[in-house]
C-alpha positions as a printed Julia matrix, in Angstrom:
157×3 Matrix{Float64}:
 24.03   -7.22  -14.34
 23.21   -6.34  -17.91
 19.77   -6.38  -19.11
 19.37   -6.6   -23.21
 16.8    -4.6   -24.54
 14.31   -5.37  -27.11
 11.31   -3.31  -28.73
  7.73   -3.56  -28.54
  7.28   -6.48  -30.44
 10.75   -8.12  -29.13
 12.51   -8.44  -31.43
 16.15   -7.91  -30.57
 18.57   -5.31  -32.22
 20.78   -6.4   -33.75
 23.03   -4.05  -32.05
 23.54   -4.64  -28.83
 24.89   -0.77  -28.11
 21.16    0.05  -25.6
 21.36   -1.91  -22.52
 20.42   -1.68  -18.77
 23.49   -2.15  -15.74
 21.9    -3.13  -12.53
 23.77   -3.46   -9.81
 23.88   -6.84   -8.13
 22.71   -6.21   -4.41
 21.05   -3.48   -3.91
 22.21   -2.5    -0.78
 25.5    -1.48   -2.33
 23.58    1.66   -3.67
 23.16    3.57    0.31
 27.11    2.1     0.54
 28.62    4.87   -2.53
 25.66    7.32   -2.09
 23.01    8.71    0.62
 20.69    6.76    2.77
 16.97    7.47    1.02
 13.88    7.18    2.57
 10.42    5.1     1.41
  9.14    8.56    0.29
 12.8     8.9    -2.48
 12.3     9.51   -5.96
 14.62    6.67   -6.12
 13.18    4.58   -4.41
 12.02    2.26   -7.49
 15.36    2.19   -8.61
 16.65    0.49   -5.79
 13.12   -1.58   -5.93
 13.57   -2.26   -9.81
 17.31   -3.3    -9.22
 16.28   -5.81   -6.07
 13.69   -7.6    -7.77
 16.45   -8.03  -10.99
 18.61   -8.84   -8.4
 16.27  -11.63   -8.09
 16.0   -13.09  -11.23
 19.88  -13.42  -11.72
 19.44  -16.38   -9.73
 17.23  -17.83  -12.52
 18.25  -20.1   -15.17
 16.39  -17.72  -17.16
 17.64  -14.94  -16.79
 19.71  -15.05  -20.23
 15.32  -15.02  -21.08
 15.57  -11.43  -19.46
 14.74   -8.21  -21.53
 13.41   -4.74  -21.7
 11.83   -3.0   -24.32
 11.9     0.15  -25.32
 10.85    2.03  -27.75
 10.02    5.71  -29.28
  6.88    6.37  -26.54
  7.26    4.21  -24.22
  9.38    0.99  -22.62
  8.24   -1.88  -19.94
 10.84   -2.74  -17.52
 10.75   -7.21  -17.37
  9.89   -8.74  -20.1
 10.46  -12.81  -20.15
 10.95  -13.62  -23.87
 11.22  -17.89  -24.85
 14.19  -18.05  -26.95
 12.09  -21.06  -29.1
  9.9   -18.29  -30.5
 11.1   -15.11  -29.69
  8.22  -13.81  -27.96
  7.02  -12.62  -24.69
  5.68  -14.28  -22.23
  5.14  -12.28  -19.45
  5.71   -8.34  -18.17
  6.32   -6.78  -15.49
  6.4    -2.79  -15.25
  8.27   -1.62  -11.51
  6.25    0.66  -10.19
  6.84    2.05   -6.28
  3.82    3.83   -6.26
  0.11    2.79   -5.25
 -1.31    5.68   -7.85
 -0.94    2.89  -10.88
 -4.21    0.75   -8.84
 -5.45    3.32   -8.08
 -5.15    4.44  -12.04
 -4.51    1.77  -14.42
 -4.28    3.75  -17.5
 -1.86    5.36  -16.65
  0.33    2.38  -16.83
 -0.24    2.8   -20.87
  3.42    1.04  -21.74
  2.44   -1.97  -20.22
 -0.99   -1.59  -21.79
  0.05   -1.15  -25.17
  2.91   -3.52  -24.88
  0.29   -6.13  -23.91
 -1.92   -5.69  -26.36
  0.69   -5.37  -29.28
  1.7    -9.24  -27.6
 -1.6   -10.44  -27.21
 -0.62  -10.7   -23.61
 -3.83  -10.98  -21.75
 -2.39  -10.72  -18.22
  0.38   -8.52  -17.32
  1.74   -6.75  -13.9
  2.28   -3.98  -12.65
  4.08   -3.92   -9.13
  3.52   -0.8    -6.77
  4.0     0.35   -2.95
  1.11   -1.28   -1.05
 -1.38   -2.45   -2.99
 -2.93   -5.87   -4.49
 -6.08   -6.71   -6.67
 -6.45   -6.94  -10.65
 -7.82   -4.54  -13.04
 -9.18   -5.01  -15.93
 -8.48   -3.08  -18.2
 -9.48   -2.63  -22.14
 -9.35   -6.93  -22.31
 -6.37   -7.46  -20.33
 -5.61   -8.24  -16.94
 -2.81   -6.29  -15.58
 -2.25   -7.72  -11.47
 -0.57   -5.29   -9.08
  1.36   -6.84   -6.33
  3.62   -4.84   -3.33
  7.09   -4.83   -4.95
  8.21   -5.77   -1.49
  5.87   -9.05   -1.99
  7.55   -9.63   -5.63
 10.59  -10.03   -5.02
  9.71  -12.53   -2.15
  7.88  -14.64   -4.3
 10.77  -14.71   -7.03
 13.41  -15.51   -4.8
 10.97  -18.12   -3.2
  9.79  -19.71   -6.29
 13.38  -19.93   -7.61
 15.38  -21.26   -4.45
 12.31  -23.74   -3.88
 13.06  -24.51   -7.75
């Protein structure tokens, strides 16, 4: 599946020459390449692929973008098609370090401030909780639970 890029204010680009491509099924990676462990560097990419593949079943998948600008990136942004404003943002991580030190989520914080989002989400490996930072709240959810919740919510409608 393909996810289009927007800038840090959710403006689309006239030329769509930057985008992310995801395998629809993250287990395809294991079939194509070596196996990995939960401490491998590639697990973060697999977690991102698994979450995107869950969102692929949504009626709103065309509204999902990723935001990238000169000094940062946010993995998933839902852009309201009518207003072209972000409704929410998620940074996918496979580490608990960002729960312990949320200031490391600089791109997510910048995006939230730039677009006046009071709540954003960052996935983790195992940690759950909410951390306030710079007048915003970052909800930390384990990637596996976030992936399950997206799939469950989409299944239930």
